[in-house]
Residue frames relative to the residue before (quaternion, step in Angstrom):
aa qw qx qy qz dx dy dz
X 1.0000 0.0000 0.0000 0.0000 0.00 0.00 0.00
X 0.5941 -0.5444 0.4349 0.4020 3.57 -1.26 0.24
X 0.2562 -0.7589 0.5779 0.1565 3.55 -0.99 0.81
X 0.5326 -0.6276 0.4448 0.3529 3.61 -0.99 0.73
X 0.4663 -0.6776 0.4968 0.2768 3.54 -1.09 0.75
X 0.3122 -0.7257 0.5809 0.1960 3.53 -1.08 0.78
X 0.2297 -0.7657 0.5885 0.1212 3.55 -0.94 0.89
X 0.1985 -0.7998 0.5627 0.0661 3.53 -0.93 0.95
X 0.2033 -0.7673 0.5948 0.1268 3.52 -1.12 0.70
X 0.7752 0.3662 -0.2443 0.4531 3.58 -1.31 0.07
X 0.8406 -0.1272 0.1119 0.5145 3.55 -1.07 -0.84
X 0.6327 0.5378 -0.3422 0.4397 3.57 1.00 -0.79
X 0.6374 0.5288 -0.3229 0.4581 3.55 1.04 -0.77
X 0.6593 0.4952 -0.3182 0.4677 3.58 0.98 -0.80
X 0.6412 0.5138 -0.3319 0.4633 3.60 1.04 -0.67
X 0.6605 0.5258 -0.3087 0.4381 3.59 1.08 -0.70
X 0.5226 0.6540 -0.4194 0.3512 3.60 1.15 -0.49
X 0.8285 0.2215 -0.1818 0.4812 3.53 -0.94 0.97
X 0.5493 0.6124 -0.4079 0.3960 3.61 1.20 -0.06
X 0.2969 -0.7218 0.5933 0.1971 3.53 -1.24 0.56
X 0.1491 -0.7920 0.5900 0.0493 3.56 -0.77 1.07
X 0.2682 -0.7692 0.5605 0.1491 3.58 -0.82 1.01
X 0.0487 -0.7829 0.6202 -0.0094 3.55 -0.88 1.00
X 0.1076 -0.8069 0.5800 0.0310 3.60 -0.72 1.07
X 0.0758 -0.7718 0.6294 0.0494 3.55 -1.20 0.61
X 0.0848 -0.7877 0.6099 0.0196 3.56 -0.98 0.91
X 0.8697 0.0344 -0.0200 0.4920 3.54 -0.91 0.92
X 0.2220 0.7792 -0.5515 0.1984 3.57 0.96 0.82
X 0.2749 -0.7949 0.5224 0.1405 3.58 -0.63 1.10
X 0.2470 -0.7814 0.5601 0.1212 3.52 -0.75 1.10
X 0.6686 -0.4803 0.3638 0.4357 3.55 -1.28 -0.06
X 0.7485 0.3727 -0.2793 0.4719 3.56 -1.23 0.34
X 0.7513 -0.3888 0.2893 0.4480 3.56 -1.16 -0.69
X 0.6030 0.5932 -0.3599 0.3937 3.62 1.18 -0.27
X 0.2073 -0.7632 0.6025 0.1070 3.56 -0.73 1.11
X 0.1623 0.8434 -0.4872 0.1584 3.56 0.54 1.20
X 0.2858 -0.6640 0.6537 0.2238 3.49 -1.28 0.59
X 0.1419 0.8257 -0.5254 0.1483 3.58 -0.55 1.08
X 0.3288 -0.6799 0.6158 0.2246 3.49 -1.35 0.49
X 0.7130 -0.4175 0.3135 0.4680 3.57 -1.22 -0.27
X 0.7735 0.3612 -0.1809 0.4883 3.61 1.20 -0.40
X 0.8114 0.0383 0.0089 0.5831 3.62 1.07 -0.59
X 0.0564 -0.8108 0.5818 0.0311 3.56 -1.26 0.22
X 0.2249 -0.7451 0.6119 0.1410 3.54 -1.38 0.07
X 0.0029 0.7943 -0.6054 0.0494 3.55 -1.08 0.76
X 0.5487 -0.5643 0.4885 0.3767 3.57 -1.21 0.47
X 0.5247 -0.6455 0.4514 0.3230 3.58 -0.94 0.89
X 0.5647 -0.6288 0.4056 0.3481 3.61 -1.02 0.71
X 0.2192 -0.7388 0.6242 0.1286 3.54 -1.23 0.63
X 0.8261 -0.0713 -0.0185 0.5587 3.56 -0.57 1.22
X 0.7452 -0.4368 0.2072 0.4594 3.55 0.98 0.92
X 0.6815 0.4625 -0.2864 0.4895 3.59 1.26 -0.16
X 0.3957 -0.7090 0.5332 0.2375 3.57 -0.89 0.95
X 0.2182 -0.7774 0.5825 0.0936 3.54 -1.19 0.68
X 0.4983 -0.6599 0.4749 0.3010 3.54 -1.23 0.44
X 0.7978 0.0717 -0.0412 0.5973 3.61 1.25 -0.29
X 0.4430 -0.6282 0.5543 0.3191 3.55 -1.39 0.00
X 0.0559 0.8257 -0.5516 0.1040 3.58 -0.34 1.24
X 0.1071 0.7788 -0.6095 0.1029 3.57 -1.00 0.92
X 0.5568 -0.6185 0.4307 0.3491 3.61 -1.16 0.51
X 0.4482 -0.6773 0.5190 0.2665 3.56 -1.12 0.72
X 0.2115 0.8139 -0.5048 0.1950 3.57 0.42 1.28
X 0.6122 -0.5827 0.3436 0.4094 3.59 1.24 0.24
X 0.5488 0.6324 -0.3908 0.3824 3.58 1.25 0.04
X 0.4435 -0.6415 0.5471 0.3041 3.56 -1.39 0.00
X 0.1624 -0.8067 0.5669 0.0393 3.55 -0.67 1.16
X 0.1816 -0.7650 0.6106 0.0946 3.56 -0.96 0.92
X 0.0251 0.8066 -0.5828 0.0953 3.53 -0.42 1.29
X 0.1822 -0.7788 0.5826 0.1445 3.59 -1.24 -0.30
X 0.2026 -0.7248 0.6366 0.1683 3.51 -1.34 0.36
X 0.2964 -0.7322 0.5865 0.1789 3.55 -1.22 0.54
X 0.1366 -0.7721 0.6186 0.0506 3.57 -0.79 1.09
X 0.0207 -0.8411 0.5393 -0.0362 3.60 -0.75 0.98
X 0.3464 -0.7100 0.5861 0.1797 3.51 -1.26 0.69
X 0.2474 -0.8087 0.5227 0.1078 3.59 -0.69 1.10
X 0.7022 0.4753 -0.2442 0.4706 3.59 1.26 -0.08
X 0.5572 -0.5868 0.4701 0.3524 3.52 -1.37 -0.07
X 0.6144 0.5118 -0.3422 0.4935 3.56 1.31 0.24
X 0.5368 -0.6188 0.4486 0.3573 3.63 -1.07 0.60
X 0.0344 -0.7849 0.6186 0.0111 3.56 -1.17 0.61
X 0.2110 -0.7548 0.6078 0.1278 3.56 -1.11 0.74
X 0.1217 -0.7939 0.5953 0.0229 3.55 -0.84 1.07
X 0.2447 -0.7646 0.5835 0.1225 3.58 -0.82 1.06
X 0.1839 -0.7997 0.5684 0.0599 3.55 -0.99 0.92
X 0.0752 0.7806 -0.6184 0.0508 3.56 -1.16 0.64
X 0.4221 -0.6580 0.5523 0.2896 3.55 -1.32 0.27
X 0.0714 -0.8016 0.5932 0.0190 3.58 -0.92 0.89
X 0.4598 -0.6285 0.5430 0.3141 3.53 -1.24 0.49
X 0.1035 -0.8026 0.5869 0.0249 3.59 -1.04 0.77
X 0.0054 0.7494 -0.6619 -0.0145 3.53 -1.12 0.78
X 0.2378 -0.7634 0.5856 0.1335 3.55 -1.22 0.51
X 0.2115 0.7644 -0.5808 0.1834 3.56 -0.67 1.13
X 0.8400 0.1166 -0.1131 0.5178 3.56 -1.09 0.73
X 0.6383 -0.5757 0.2986 0.4147 3.55 1.04 0.95
X 0.6664 0.4334 -0.3181 0.5166 3.58 1.07 0.73
X 0.3913 -0.6933 0.5533 0.2451 3.55 -1.17 0.65
X 0.1437 -0.7629 0.6264 0.0700 3.52 -1.09 0.84
X 0.2408 -0.7955 0.5462 0.1038 3.57 -0.94 0.92
X 0.0576 -0.7860 0.6154 0.0133 3.55 -1.13 0.74
X 0.7562 -0.4116 0.2709 0.4305 3.57 -1.32 -0.11
X 0.6565 -0.5590 0.3554 0.3607 3.57 -1.29 0.35
X 0.6828 0.4959 -0.2949 0.4482 3.62 1.19 -0.25
X 0.5808 0.5909 -0.3685 0.4215 3.56 1.22 0.29
X 0.8674 0.0722 -0.0520 0.4897 3.56 -1.04 0.84
X 0.8420 -0.1238 0.1211 0.5110 3.54 -1.06 -0.81
X 0.5794 0.6188 -0.3728 0.3773 3.60 1.07 -0.68
X 0.6036 0.5791 -0.3580 0.4148 3.60 1.10 -0.62
X 0.7331 0.3928 -0.2186 0.5103 3.59 1.21 -0.44
X 0.5928 0.5305 -0.3682 0.4813 3.57 1.25 0.50
X 0.0085 -0.7973 0.6035 -0.0055 3.58 -0.96 0.84
X 0.2995 -0.7439 0.5771 0.1544 3.54 -1.21 0.68
X 0.4758 -0.6677 0.4952 0.2872 3.57 -1.14 0.65
X 0.7947 0.1547 -0.0831 0.5810 3.59 1.21 -0.28
X 0.2900 -0.7565 0.5625 0.1650 3.54 -1.15 0.69
X 0.7921 0.1121 -0.0681 0.5961 3.59 1.25 -0.18
X 0.0959 -0.7832 0.6136 0.0296 3.55 -1.07 0.82
X 0.1531 -0.7736 0.6107 0.0710 3.57 -0.77 1.09
X 0.0993 -0.8292 0.5501 -0.0045 3.56 -0.49 1.25
X 0.3737 -0.6926 0.5727 0.2296 3.52 -1.08 0.79
X 0.7614 -0.3645 0.2523 0.4730 3.60 -1.26 -0.03
X 0.8685 -0.0169 -0.0235 0.4949 3.57 -0.90 1.04
X 0.4522 0.6796 -0.4577 0.3525 3.58 1.06 0.71
X 0.1368 -0.7647 0.6192 0.1150 3.53 -1.33 0.23
X 0.1366 -0.7765 0.6099 0.0807 3.57 -1.24 0.47
X 0.2998 -0.7318 0.5877 0.1708 3.53 -1.13 0.76
X 0.1080 -0.8094 0.5772 0.0111 3.58 -0.67 1.14
X 0.3876 -0.7416 0.4974 0.2289 3.63 -0.60 1.10
X 0.1380 -0.7570 0.6365 0.0533 3.54 -1.19 0.78
X 0.1401 -0.7885 0.5955 0.0645 3.60 -0.80 1.02
X 0.0809 -0.8010 0.5931 -0.0113 3.57 -0.79 1.10
X 0.1788 -0.7534 0.6255 0.0953 3.56 -0.76 1.07
X 0.2829 -0.8131 0.4889 0.1408 3.53 -0.15 1.33
X 0.4837 -0.6374 0.5061 0.3218 3.61 -1.08 0.68
X 0.4855 -0.6640 0.4895 0.2896 3.56 -1.26 0.36
X 0.8338 -0.1293 0.0332 0.5357 3.54 0.14 1.30
X 0.0706 0.7785 -0.6188 0.0780 3.56 -0.87 1.00
X 0.4856 -0.6690 0.4820 0.2904 3.56 -1.15 0.60
X 0.7888 0.0626 -0.0316 0.6107 3.56 1.20 -0.57
X 0.6738 -0.5207 0.3425 0.3968 3.55 -1.23 0.45
X 0.2210 -0.7524 0.6088 0.1202 3.55 -1.00 0.95
X 0.2276 -0.7970 0.5523 0.0891 3.57 -1.11 0.74
X 0.0621 0.7171 -0.6941 -0.0069 3.50 -1.35 0.51
X 0.1979 -0.8007 0.5506 0.1284 3.59 -1.19 -0.12
X 0.3179 -0.6680 0.6291 0.2385 3.52 -1.33 0.43
X 0.1446 -0.8140 0.5610 0.0425 3.57 -0.46 1.25
X 0.1136 -0.7874 0.6049 0.0349 3.55 -1.05 0.84
X 0.0158 0.7911 -0.6099 0.0437 3.57 -0.97 0.90
X 0.1389 -0.7503 0.6393 0.0956 3.54 -1.18 0.65
X 0.7376 -0.3795 0.2855 0.4800 3.57 -1.29 -0.10
X 0.5716 -0.5975 0.4261 0.3670 3.63 -1.03 0.68
X 0.2640 -0.7380 0.5976 0.1688 3.55 -1.22 0.57
X 0.4352 -0.7017 0.5049 0.2518 3.56 -1.11 0.68
X 0.0032 0.7519 -0.6592 0.0081 3.52 -1.11 0.84
X 0.7819 -0.1854 0.0709 0.5910 3.53 0.15 1.31
X 0.8176 -0.1756 0.1603 0.5244 3.56 -0.74 -1.08
X 0.6531 0.5330 -0.3081 0.4410 3.57 1.24 -0.26
X 0.2462 -0.7063 0.6418 0.1692 3.52 -1.24 0.64
X 0.1728 -0.8271 0.5330 0.0451 3.57 -0.46 1.25
X 0.1559 -0.7655 0.6196 0.0761 3.57 -0.74 1.11
X 0.1396 -0.8199 0.5542 0.0332 3.56 -0.45 1.24
X 0.0349 -0.7864 0.6167 -0.0077 3.57 -0.86 1.01
X 0.1264 -0.7818 0.6093 0.0393 3.55 -0.83 1.05
X 0.1409 -0.8120 0.5656 0.0291 3.57 -0.98 0.88
X 0.1914 -0.7237 0.6517 0.1219 3.54 -1.02 0.93
X 0.3740 -0.7600 0.4904 0.2050 3.58 -0.62 1.12
X 0.1807 -0.7175 0.6616 0.1220 3.52 -1.30 0.64
X 0.0784 -0.8152 0.5739 0.0016 3.58 -0.76 1.07
X 0.1183 -0.7555 0.6421 0.0547 3.53 -0.96 0.98
X 0.1370 -0.8550 0.4999 0.0144 3.54 -0.26 1.32
X 0.6304 -0.5347 0.3905 0.4053 3.61 -1.15 0.50
X 0.0643 -0.8056 0.5890 -0.0041 3.55 -1.03 0.85
X 0.4093 -0.7051 0.5260 0.2422 3.57 -1.05 0.80
X 0.6982 0.4207 -0.2487 0.5232 3.57 1.25 -0.45
X 0.0579 -0.7862 0.6153 -0.0003 3.57 -0.71 1.12
X 0.3911 -0.7308 0.5098 0.2305 3.58 -0.72 1.04
X 0.5238 -0.6372 0.4541 0.3367 3.61 -1.05 0.71
X 0.5205 -0.6119 0.4908 0.3373 3.54 -1.20 0.57
X 0.0335 -0.7812 0.6220 0.0403 3.56 -1.18 0.55
X 0.4579 -0.6721 0.5115 0.2773 3.52 -1.19 0.57
X 0.3782 -0.7397 0.5019 0.2405 3.61 -0.63 1.05
X 0.5602 -0.5782 0.4699 0.3620 3.54 -1.20 0.54
X 0.2581 -0.7587 0.5801 0.1458 3.55 -1.07 0.74
X 0.1426 -0.7944 0.5883 0.0501 3.56 -0.67 1.13
X 0.6660 -0.5462 0.3193 0.3952 3.63 -1.08 0.66
X 0.8275 0.1860 -0.0763 0.5242 3.57 0.79 -0.92
X 0.6364 -0.5366 0.3422 0.4358 3.60 1.15 0.43
X 0.4303 -0.6834 0.5318 0.2548 3.53 -1.32 0.02
X 0.1800 -0.7509 0.6255 0.1121 3.57 -0.92 0.92
X 0.3611 -0.7619 0.4970 0.2053 3.56 -0.47 1.21
X 0.3871 -0.7036 0.5442 0.2429 3.55 -0.97 0.85
X 0.2938 -0.7573 0.5654 0.1432 3.54 -1.07 0.82
X 0.0846 -0.7903 0.6066 0.0197 3.55 -0.71 1.10
X 0.0032 -0.8095 0.5848 -0.0522 3.54 -0.57 1.17
X 0.1638 -0.7741 0.6053 0.0875 3.54 -0.71 1.08
X 0.0567 0.8148 -0.5716 0.0784 3.57 -0.69 1.03
X 0.3413 -0.6935 0.5940 0.2230 3.52 -1.26 0.54
X 0.7794 0.2030 -0.1831 0.5637 3.59 -0.71 1.02
X 0.6629 -0.4997 0.3921 0.3965 3.53 -1.16 -0.73
X 0.1112 0.8167 -0.5548 0.1130 3.57 0.89 0.88
X 0.2678 -0.7639 0.5697 0.1419 3.56 -0.95 0.92
X 0.0843 -0.8127 0.5765 -0.0007 3.55 -0.77 1.05
X 0.2622 -0.7419 0.5991 0.1480 3.55 -0.93 0.98
X 0.1701 -0.8287 0.5303 0.0558 3.57 -0.39 1.24
X 0.3850 -0.6713 0.5787 0.2572 3.51 -1.25 0.56
X 0.0274 -0.8140 0.5800 -0.0184 3.59 -0.63 1.07
X 0.3639 -0.7036 0.5664 0.2274 3.54 -1.15 0.67
X 0.3430 -0.7532 0.5226 0.2049 3.61 -0.61 1.12
X 0.3755 -0.7189 0.5386 0.2283 3.55 -1.09 0.75
X 0.4582 -0.6997 0.4581 0.3010 3.63 -0.70 0.97
X 0.5084 -0.6490 0.4752 0.3074 3.56 -1.08 0.78
X 0.5089 -0.6539 0.4556 0.3253 3.62 -0.99 0.78
X 0.4513 -0.6655 0.5190 0.2899 3.55 -1.16 0.63
X 0.7229 -0.4367 0.3053 0.4399 3.53 -1.26 0.07
X 0.5986 -0.6098 0.3863 0.3473 3.53 -1.13 0.61
X 0.2726 -0.8124 0.4805 0.1868 3.56 1.25 -0.48
């Protein structure tokens, strides 16, 4: 959850001037039916499933590939750009800890976009692909992290990061392994982005290697 900011006076206040403070929020529940993590200006939420919003992206660890999505939204009349990334997540001592994108379940999660530019009161849907592990003894975690430009709070610059959790849960059903088809020049995954308005999305694309000489 968000923690209240501490304000400092005297020497401590002068030392705090110009510092950037990182504040993270996970699974912040908003009003109504939307389980959104949000700031005063923007937010992110797991895309709805069968019309119902969810607080996280959860699927069984059966070795399959899951296609999910998150929704990023602008709550203001001003444009905002939100950067997205995958983070590793662990839970211990009643707190979430974050690590790099190559750790644990996060190494098997990819996003269709690394940045979303939203106009006033716009939203964009960003696909998330999860390659589930083949059986786990306990739930594994990762997260889709979202950050925008820091906001000023007096002498402090506050960097706000919101995280939608990804959960890979134990499963009794494990899908059989299969050999993927092999194409001459590989496969470039198509990116499907659903957006309201004219949201601009920077997509991550895999370049196709140039063919060698015919010989």
